[in-house]
N, C-alpha and C positions, 0 to 999 in steps of 0.2 A: 503494500500499500504506500509506504513512504517513497519508494522508487517511482511509482506511478505519479504521485503528487509532484515530486521534484521534476520529472520529465515534463509534466504538464506546465509547470511554472517557467521552465526554461523555454518551451515552445510558445507560450503565451505570456510574454512579459508585460503586455498591456492589461492584464487581468485586474479588474477592479477588486480591491481588497474586501470590499463590503460583501461581495458574492463568494468569498472564499469558503465559508461554512457549507453553503449549497454545493460547491464544486467538490469539496472533500467527501460529503455524503454520497454524491453521484459516483465518484471514483471508488469509494468503499463498497458500493452496492454491486460493482461489477464482479462476474464469476471469478475472474482470474485473481482478484484480491481477497477471496475468501479465506478465512483461517482454517477451515475444515472442508474436506472434499467429501460430499455424501451424494447419494442417489435419491431422486424423488420419483416415486410411482404416482401418477395422477389417476386415481381409482374412480371411474365413472359408472361402474357396474352397480346393480342393485345393492343397497346397503346390507341386505341380508346376507350377502356373499363376502363381506370383508373378513370374517372369521376364516372362511375357507381359503381366501388369498393369503392371509397371514400364515395359515397352516403350510400352504405351499412354499412360502418363504422359509419356514422352518425346515421343510424337506430339502430345500436348496442349500442348507448349511448355516442359516442364520439363527442366532439365539434371541430370546426375548429382549435382552438389553441392547441388541442391535437393530431393533425395529421400533419405530415411532409412528403412531397413527394420529391424524389430526382431521377432525371433521371440517369439511369445506362446503360452500354453498351447493356444489354439484356432486358431492360424494365424499371422498377421503383423499388426503394426501398421506402417502406411506413413505417415510424416510428411512433409509437403511444406512448403516455405517460404512459399508464398503461394497464394492462391486462383485459380480459373479456372471457366469454365462446365463443370460436371460432368455435365449432363444425359445426354449421349450415353455417357459412360464408365459411369455408374450404370445405364443401361438395359442395357448389355452385361453388366455384372458385378452380377448380382442377389445374390451372396453377399457383397458388399462394401457397408458402410455408411460415410457420411461423418460425421465429428463435428468441427465447427468449434471450434478453440480448446479442444479437450478435453485432458485429461491422460492420460499413458501411464506406467504403472509399468514401469520398465525394469530393476529389480533387486529381488530379495526377500532379506531377511536372516532366517535362521531360527537358533534356538538349537540347537547340536549337543548331543545327549544322551549 
């Protein structure tokens, strides 16, 4: 992250310093600047099937502490700690897509009126 910011500042010396916090946040949100590398399965199958999907992840060699599930507006986001050969899994689960090192919004903050 520090290198990305330094390179940006060198390439853009005219940067308005008032916009620096916004630029730092934008650089920090990029995949290549992530502290951890994880995989995200976007699970859009019926919600009743999530336990079966997690069971298939266990059969692929992942343990409970390597799998996180988060409910999303359209299903679930399933985050795993490391990669594996997903070809068979994705053949079975056609409503699931894999996003390597993608971001997941886990909380929304809205202004109460």
